[in-house]
C-alpha positions as CSV (number, residue, x, y, z in Angstrom):
1,M,-16.1,9.2,-20.4
2,S,-12.7,8.0,-21.9
3,A,-12.5,4.5,-23.4
4,E,-9.0,3.5,-21.6
5,K,-6.4,1.0,-22.9
6,M,-3.9,-1.5,-21.2
7,Y,0.2,-0.9,-21.8
8,I,1.7,-4.7,-22.9
9,A,4.9,-4.9,-25.6
10,G,5.4,-0.9,-25.8
11,E,1.3,-0.9,-27.3
12,W,-1.5,0.1,-25.9
13,T,-4.2,-2.2,-26.6
14,D,-7.4,-3.4,-25.8
15,S,-8.6,-7.1,-24.0
16,E,-8.5,-10.3,-26.5
17,N,-11.7,-10.0,-26.7
18,G,-12.8,-6.7,-26.3
19,D,-14.7,-7.4,-22.7
20,V,-14.5,-4.3,-21.4
21,S,-14.8,-2.8,-17.5
22,Q,-17.0,0.3,-16.2
23,A,-14.8,3.0,-13.8
24,I,-16.8,4.5,-11.2
25,N,-16.8,7.7,-9.5
26,P,-17.5,6.7,-6.1
27,A,-18.8,10.2,-4.6
28,T,-21.4,10.1,-7.1
29,G,-22.0,6.7,-8.9
30,D,-21.0,8.0,-12.1
31,S,-19.1,6.2,-14.7
32,I,-16.2,7.5,-15.7
33,A,-14.8,5.5,-18.0
34,T,-14.0,2.1,-19.4
35,V,-11.3,-0.1,-19.2
36,P,-10.3,-3.2,-20.7
37,K,-11.4,-6.8,-18.8
38,A,-8.3,-8.6,-20.1
39,T,-7.8,-12.2,-20.7
40,V,-5.3,-15.5,-19.8
41,N,-4.6,-14.6,-23.3
42,D,-3.7,-11.4,-22.5
43,V,-1.3,-12.0,-19.0
44,N,0.4,-14.6,-21.1
45,R,1.1,-12.5,-23.5
46,S,2.6,-9.6,-21.3
47,V,4.6,-12.5,-19.3
48,E,5.9,-13.2,-23.0
49,A,7.0,-9.8,-23.8
50,S,8.1,-9.3,-20.3
51,R,10.4,-12.2,-20.2
52,A,11.2,-10.9,-23.9
53,A,12.4,-7.3,-22.3
54,L,14.4,-9.8,-19.8
55,Q,16.6,-11.5,-21.5
56,N,17.9,-9.3,-24.7
57,S,19.9,-7.8,-21.5
58,E,19.5,-4.4,-22.6
59,W,17.7,-3.5,-19.1
60,K,19.3,-6.0,-16.9
61,N,22.9,-5.8,-18.2
62,M,22.2,-1.5,-19.2
63,D,24.8,0.4,-16.9
64,P,23.0,0.8,-13.2
65,A,23.7,4.3,-13.3
66,Q,22.0,4.8,-16.6
67,R,19.0,2.5,-15.5
68,G,19.3,5.5,-12.3
69,R,18.9,8.1,-14.7
70,I,16.0,6.7,-16.6
71,L,14.0,6.6,-13.2
72,N,15.0,9.9,-12.1
73,K,13.4,10.6,-15.3
74,M,10.5,9.1,-14.2
75,A,10.3,11.3,-10.9
76,A,10.6,14.2,-13.0
77,V,7.6,13.1,-15.1
78,T,5.5,12.4,-11.9
79,Y,6.0,15.6,-10.2
80,G,5.4,17.0,-13.3
81,A,2.0,15.4,-13.5
82,A,1.3,15.5,-10.0
83,K,-1.7,17.2,-9.9
84,E,-3.3,16.1,-12.8
85,L,-2.9,12.8,-11.8
86,A,-4.1,13.7,-8.3
87,K,-7.2,15.0,-10.1
88,I,-7.9,11.6,-12.0
89,E,-7.1,9.4,-8.4
90,S,-10.0,11.4,-6.7
91,E,-12.6,11.2,-8.9
92,N,-12.1,7.5,-9.0
93,N,-10.9,6.3,-6.0
94,G,-13.6,9.1,-3.7
95,K,-10.3,10.4,-1.5
96,T,-9.4,14.1,-1.2
97,F,-7.8,15.3,-3.9
98,R,-5.1,17.1,-1.2
99,E,-4.3,13.5,0.0
100,A,-4.1,12.3,-3.4
101,L,-1.5,15.0,-4.5
102,S,0.8,14.0,-1.3
103,E,0.4,10.5,-2.0
104,I,1.2,11.0,-5.8
105,R,4.3,13.6,-4.5
106,Y,5.2,10.3,-2.4
107,G,5.6,8.2,-5.1
108,A,7.8,9.8,-7.0
109,W,10.0,10.8,-4.1
110,T,10.4,6.9,-4.5
111,L,11.3,6.7,-8.0
112,E,13.8,8.9,-6.9
113,Y,15.1,7.3,-4.2
114,F,15.4,4.1,-6.0
115,A,17.2,6.1,-8.6
116,G,20.3,6.8,-6.5
117,L,20.1,3.4,-5.6
118,T,20.6,1.5,-9.3
119,D,24.6,1.4,-8.4
120,K,24.8,0.6,-5.1
121,I,23.3,-2.8,-5.3
122,E,26.4,-4.7,-4.9
123,G,27.7,-8.2,-3.9
124,S,30.7,-9.5,-2.3
125,T,34.7,-10.7,-1.7
126,I,34.5,-13.8,0.5
127,P,37.7,-15.3,2.8
128,V,37.5,-18.8,2.3
129,P,40.2,-22.1,2.4
130,G,43.1,-22.5,0.3
131,N,44.1,-21.0,-2.9
132,R,40.8,-19.8,-4.5
133,L,38.6,-16.2,-5.1
134,N,35.2,-16.3,-4.0
135,Y,32.6,-13.5,-4.4
136,T,29.1,-12.9,-5.1
137,L,27.2,-11.1,-7.9
138,R,23.6,-9.8,-7.1
139,Q,21.2,-10.0,-10.4
140,P,18.0,-8.8,-11.0
141,L,15.3,-11.9,-9.8
142,G,13.5,-11.4,-12.9
143,V,9.8,-10.9,-14.2
144,T,8.0,-9.5,-11.5
145,A,3.7,-9.0,-11.3
146,H,2.5,-6.4,-9.0
147,I,-0.6,-6.8,-7.7
148,V,-1.9,-2.8,-7.2
149,P,-4.6,-2.5,-4.2
150,W,-7.6,-0.1,-4.4
151,N,-7.2,2.8,-1.3
152,F,-4.0,3.7,-3.1
153,P,-3.6,3.0,-6.0
154,L,-0.8,5.2,-8.0
155,Q,1.5,5.7,-4.8
156,L,1.5,2.0,-3.8
157,A,2.0,0.9,-7.5
158,L,5.5,2.6,-7.7
159,R,6.2,1.7,-3.9
160,S,7.1,-1.8,-5.5
161,I,7.6,-0.6,-9.0
162,A,10.6,1.3,-8.1
163,P,12.9,-0.8,-6.5
164,A,11.4,-3.8,-9.4
165,L,13.0,-1.8,-12.2
166,A,16.1,-0.4,-9.8
167,A,17.2,-3.8,-9.7
168,G,16.8,-4.3,-13.9
169,C,13.5,-6.4,-13.2
170,T,10.7,-6.7,-15.8
171,V,7.7,-5.3,-14.4
172,I,3.7,-6.3,-14.5
173,A,1.3,-4.1,-13.0
174,K,-2.0,-5.0,-12.3
175,P,-4.0,-2.1,-10.6
176,A,-7.1,-2.7,-8.8
177,S,-10.4,-2.9,-10.9
178,W,-12.5,-0.3,-9.3
179,T,-9.6,1.8,-9.6
180,P,-7.6,1.6,-12.6
181,L,-7.5,5.4,-14.4
182,S,-4.5,7.1,-12.2
183,L,-2.1,4.0,-13.2
184,I,-3.1,4.3,-16.7
185,A,-2.5,8.0,-16.8
186,W,0.4,7.5,-15.3
187,M,1.9,4.9,-17.3
188,K,1.1,7.4,-20.5
189,K,2.4,10.2,-19.2
190,I,6.0,8.0,-18.8
191,D,5.3,6.6,-22.4
192,E,4.7,10.1,-23.9
193,A,8.0,11.6,-22.3
194,E,10.2,8.4,-23.8
195,V,12.6,8.4,-20.7
196,G,14.4,5.2,-22.6
197,L,12.3,2.2,-20.7
198,P,13.4,-0.2,-23.3
199,S,9.7,-2.4,-24.6
200,G,8.3,-4.8,-22.6
201,V,10.4,-3.9,-19.2
202,L,7.3,-2.2,-17.6
203,Q,3.2,-2.9,-18.4
204,V,0.3,-2.5,-17.1
205,I,-2.6,-5.0,-17.6
206,T,-6.1,-4.8,-15.7
207,G,-8.9,-6.6,-15.3
208,S,-10.4,-9.0,-12.9
209,G,-8.2,-9.6,-9.4
210,G,-9.3,-13.4,-9.5
211,L,-8.6,-14.1,-12.9
212,I,-5.6,-11.9,-13.5
213,G,-4.4,-12.0,-10.4
214,D,-4.7,-15.3,-10.1
215,A,-3.4,-15.8,-13.0
216,L,-0.4,-13.8,-12.9
217,A,0.3,-15.1,-9.5
218,G,0.7,-19.1,-11.0
219,H,2.6,-18.1,-14.4
220,K,5.6,-20.1,-14.7
221,G,7.1,-17.2,-16.2
222,V,7.3,-15.2,-13.8
223,D,9.6,-14.9,-11.1
224,G,8.5,-13.2,-7.9
225,I,4.8,-11.7,-6.6
226,V,4.0,-8.6,-4.6
227,L,0.5,-8.1,-3.6
228,T,-0.7,-5.3,-1.4
229,G,-4.2,-6.4,-0.4
230,G,-6.4,-8.5,2.5
231,V,-5.2,-11.6,4.8
232,P,-7.5,-13.5,2.7
233,T,-6.4,-12.4,-0.7
234,G,-2.6,-12.4,0.3
235,K,-3.5,-16.4,1.1
236,T,-4.8,-17.4,-2.4
237,V,-1.8,-15.6,-3.9
238,M,0.9,-17.1,-1.8
239,A,-0.8,-20.6,-2.9
240,K,-0.9,-19.9,-6.4
241,A,2.7,-18.8,-6.3
242,S,3.9,-22.1,-4.0
243,D,2.9,-24.2,-7.2
244,N,6.2,-23.0,-9.4
245,L,8.3,-21.8,-5.9
246,T,7.0,-18.3,-6.8
247,P,8.8,-15.6,-4.1
248,V,6.5,-13.3,-2.9
249,T,6.8,-10.3,-1.0
250,L,2.4,-9.7,0.6
251,E,1.7,-6.7,2.6
252,L,-1.8,-7.2,4.6
253,G,-3.8,-5.7,6.6
254,G,-3.2,-4.0,10.1
255,K,-4.8,-3.2,13.1
256,G,-2.8,-0.6,14.8
257,A,-3.2,0.7,17.8
258,N,-1.9,4.3,19.3
259,I,-1.4,3.6,23.0
260,V,-1.6,7.1,25.2
261,F,-0.1,8.2,28.0
262,P,-1.1,10.2,30.6
263,D,1.9,12.6,29.9
264,A,1.1,12.7,26.3
265,N,0.5,15.5,24.4
266,L,-3.1,15.2,24.3
267,K,-3.8,18.3,21.8
268,Y,-1.4,17.0,19.4
269,A,-2.1,13.2,19.5
270,A,-5.7,13.8,19.1
271,K,-5.3,15.3,15.7
272,A,-2.6,12.6,14.7
273,I,-5.0,10.0,16.1
274,C,-7.8,11.9,13.9
275,F,-5.6,11.7,11.0
276,G,-4.1,8.0,11.5
277,I,-8.2,6.8,11.4
278,F,-10.2,8.9,9.1
279,M,-7.2,10.1,6.0
280,N,-8.4,8.2,3.4
281,A,-11.7,7.1,5.0
282,G,-10.2,5.0,7.0
283,Q,-9.1,2.4,3.6
284,M,-5.4,2.0,5.1
285,C,-3.7,-0.9,5.9
286,W,-1.6,1.3,8.8
287,A,-4.4,3.1,10.1
288,G,-4.5,3.7,13.9
289,S,-7.7,2.0,14.1
290,R,-7.5,1.0,17.8
291,L,-7.2,3.6,20.5
292,I,-5.5,2.4,23.8
293,V,-6.0,5.3,26.2
294,H,-4.7,5.4,30.2
295,E,-8.5,5.3,32.2
296,D,-7.3,9.1,34.1
297,I,-7.2,10.7,30.3
298,H,-9.7,8.4,29.0
299,D,-12.8,11.1,29.1
300,E,-10.1,14.0,27.9
301,L,-9.0,12.7,24.4
302,V,-12.0,11.4,23.4
303,D,-13.5,14.2,23.4
304,A,-10.5,15.9,21.6
305,V,-10.5,13.4,18.8
306,V,-14.6,14.0,18.9
307,A,-14.0,17.8,18.7
308,E,-11.4,17.6,16.4
309,V,-13.1,15.1,13.8
310,G,-16.1,17.1,13.9
311,K,-14.0,19.9,12.1
312,W,-13.8,17.7,9.1
313,K,-15.9,18.0,5.8
314,V,-16.9,15.3,4.4
315,G,-17.6,15.4,0.8
316,P,-16.8,14.9,-2.7
317,G,-12.5,14.6,-2.6
318,M,-12.9,17.3,-5.2
319,S,-14.6,20.3,-3.4
320,E,-12.7,23.1,-1.1
321,G,-12.6,22.1,2.2
322,V,-12.5,18.0,2.0
323,R,-11.2,16.2,4.5
324,I,-12.6,12.7,4.5
325,G,-13.7,11.9,0.8
326,S,-15.9,8.4,-0.3
327,L,-15.3,5.3,0.2
328,V,-13.8,3.9,-2.9
329,H,-17.3,2.1,-3.8
330,E,-21.1,1.5,-2.4
331,T,-20.0,-2.4,-1.9
332,H,-17.5,-1.7,0.4
333,R,-19.0,0.8,2.9
334,S,-22.0,-2.4,3.0
335,E,-19.3,-4.4,4.8
336,V,-18.4,-1.7,6.9
337,L,-21.4,-1.2,8.0
338,E,-22.0,-4.5,8.5
339,K,-18.8,-5.1,10.4
340,L,-20.1,-2.1,12.9
341,A,-23.0,-3.5,13.4
342,N,-21.8,-6.6,14.4
343,G,-19.0,-5.5,16.5
344,L,-21.9,-2.6,18.6
345,E,-23.7,-6.4,19.4
346,H,-20.7,-7.4,21.2
347,G,-20.7,-4.1,23.4
348,G,-19.6,-0.8,22.8
349,Q,-20.7,3.2,22.9
350,I,-21.2,5.5,19.2
351,V,-20.0,8.9,20.5
352,C,-19.7,10.0,16.7
353,G,-20.9,9.0,13.4
354,G,-21.5,5.7,12.6
355,K,-23.8,6.2,10.0
356,A,-23.5,6.3,6.2
357,V,-24.5,10.2,4.9
358,S,-27.4,10.0,2.6
359,G,-27.8,11.5,-0.6
360,D,-25.7,10.6,-3.6
361,G,-21.8,8.2,-3.6
362,A,-20.4,6.4,-0.8
363,F,-19.3,8.4,1.8
364,M,-20.0,7.5,5.8
365,E,-19.9,9.7,9.0
366,A,-16.3,9.8,10.8
367,T,-17.5,7.3,14.0
368,V,-15.4,6.6,16.7
369,V,-16.8,3.8,19.3
370,T,-15.8,3.8,23.3
371,D,-16.1,0.9,25.9
372,V,-14.3,-1.6,23.5
373,D,-13.2,-4.5,24.9
374,Q,-10.3,-7.5,23.5
375,D,-13.3,-10.1,22.3
376,N,-15.3,-7.4,20.9
377,P,-14.9,-7.7,16.6
378,L,-14.1,-3.9,16.5
379,F,-11.0,-4.7,18.7
380,Y,-9.7,-7.5,16.2
381,D,-11.3,-7.1,13.2
382,E,-10.3,-5.3,10.2
383,L,-13.0,-2.9,9.4
384,F,-11.1,-0.8,6.7
385,G,-13.0,2.3,7.1
386,P,-13.7,5.2,9.4
387,V,-14.3,3.7,12.6
388,L,-11.8,4.2,15.5
389,S,-12.2,1.4,18.6
390,V,-11.8,3.1,22.5
391,T,-9.9,0.7,24.7
392,K,-9.0,1.9,28.9
393,F,-5.9,0.5,30.0
394,A,-4.3,1.3,34.0
395,T,-1.1,-0.1,33.8
396,D,1.9,-0.3,31.5
397,E,1.9,-4.0,31.2
398,E,-1.6,-4.3,29.9
399,A,-0.9,-1.2,27.3
400,L,1.3,-3.8,26.0
401,A,-0.8,-6.6,26.0
402,L,-3.4,-5.2,24.8
403,A,-1.6,-4.2,21.6
404,N,-0.3,-7.3,20.9
405,H,-3.5,-9.0,21.2
406,S,-4.3,-9.2,17.6
407,D,-3.6,-11.5,14.6
408,F,-1.8,-8.2,12.7
409,G,1.3,-6.3,13.1
410,L,1.8,-3.5,10.7
411,L,2.0,-0.2,12.7
412,N,1.7,0.5,16.2
413,G,2.0,4.1,17.6
414,I,2.9,4.9,21.1
415,W,2.9,8.4,22.5
416,T,4.4,9.6,26.0
417,N,7.3,11.7,27.0
418,N,8.9,8.8,29.1
419,L,11.8,7.8,27.0
420,S,12.3,4.5,28.8
421,R,8.9,3.5,28.7
422,A,8.4,4.6,24.9
423,H,12.0,2.3,23.8
424,N,10.8,-0.7,26.0
425,L,7.2,-0.8,24.3
426,A,8.8,-0.3,20.7
427,R,11.2,-3.1,21.9
428,D,8.3,-5.4,22.1
429,L,5.6,-4.3,20.4
430,E,4.3,-7.1,17.9
431,S,4.5,-5.2,15.1
432,G,6.9,-4.7,11.7
433,M,7.0,-0.3,12.6
434,V,6.6,2.1,15.7
435,S,5.7,5.6,15.8
436,I,6.5,7.4,18.9
437,N,4.7,10.4,18.9
438,E,3.6,11.1,15.5
439,Y,0.9,8.8,13.8
440,P,1.5,7.7,11.1
441,I,4.5,8.1,9.2
442,T,6.6,6.2,6.7
443,F,9.6,7.8,4.4
444,P,11.1,5.9,0.7
445,Q,14.3,5.1,2.6
446,T,12.7,3.7,5.6
447,A,10.9,-0.4,5.6
448,F,7.6,-0.6,5.7
449,T,7.7,-4.3,7.2
450,G,4.6,-6.2,8.6
451,W,5.0,-9.2,11.2
452,K,2.1,-11.8,11.9
453,Q,-0.5,-11.7,9.5
454,S,0.0,-8.5,8.2
455,G,2.7,-9.5,5.5
456,I,5.7,-11.2,4.8
457,G,9.2,-9.2,3.9
458,I,9.9,-5.4,3.5
459,E,8.1,-2.7,1.1
460,Q,10.6,0.9,0.7
461,S,14.1,0.8,1.7
462,K,16.9,-0.3,0.6
463,D,16.3,-3.8,2.1
464,A,12.9,-4.1,-0.8
465,L,16.1,-4.3,-3.3
466,N,16.9,-8.0,-1.9
467,F,13.7,-9.4,-2.4
468,Y,14.2,-8.4,-6.3
469,T,18.1,-9.7,-6.9
470,K,19.6,-13.2,-6.1
471,V,22.3,-13.6,-4.6
472,K,24.9,-16.2,-7.3
473,N,27.9,-17.5,-5.2
474,V,30.9,-17.8,-8.0
475,N,34.4,-19.9,-6.7
476,V,37.6,-19.4,-8.6
477,K,40.5,-22.0,-7.8
478,L,42.9,-19.8,-8.7
């Protein structure tokens, strides 16, 4: 068992009081590492170091192209260590090695993408009356705190770290208490590689989300908060941030719908539907957890989905041929099963799965429930597990109404070969992202954004840089 440390002010350190927590492998229940449980004083120390790194101007006033070169070096380190990092993430999170490797390479790609934008953060000149010059500057937001979730522990950390560093901000990253190991391991690789980051620009602090996350969110020395997590956590962080009017980017929950019409390629759709809900054991904010299918093809598509997921082996993420790994923790599996049982009290028919997998680990069967109406919690509640609810529709208007009957609005999918229908639905769906004849899909250069209770702000794409920069207007009387 390893004894891990935090990275604060350019040094690897224990918590102030020496307290630690256990990191476990959810596939076995075994403890695999100890991790520091930071205190509020540790938070203060990290914020002081981050502010010092910001104020000495070495990073924020660095030639932007040089910042880009450093991010490219970080990307190269990430690519080079991807298999090692994926093994660590699989063992700590429970997901398959295949998924972890793909996600970490995506994180490296994100670093590359924002490396190319560092010298393209531009202001503008503005025509104003009289003999004047008026222009804007885009300057770094400042100290940014990144509260990272447990479902994609390294990829979602890099998703926000990359644009923050590209903009010249300093970063304090706080991994989820269940899954800190891959971010710590990545930070070790970056530190060992000596890529050129000044001390204090990038830090990793570990510990309780309730204590450390809240302390960061409410800290006067923090200029921006980035959170990926559930709606209740997002509301708490936003309330804490409001004490100092600190801006937030919140990427929260989802209840994505795949709307399937009779003219769709059902064989391909079935594979994508399974990928969109059973990948990562369903623990995804953008999971396609609702299947809204035309009544004429309902039985055929459900049979195809059940047949496809029947090929997906459940087991430890590092085992050969496994497609569905462990859920992140037995506690979380219990919550998913409880929500499933509650939903079934309101109706629905299980056609496959529905149970915990016996034996060691937090495994659960891939589950499909048909005959779910819009008043069933399985239709509107985010289970965050491998559970697909199926609902029939008869008309295009009914399909749209069902898809929009949700407090969430992250990613929805449309399956049809009718271009007019596809574009009209894409326009009218109440979600930040829509994918047509493919699910799920995103790229570092495309906006990842949610409407309604799915969040505030934009991750990924050049638009993400707007959060990490602040505009200054300069007027010159000539």
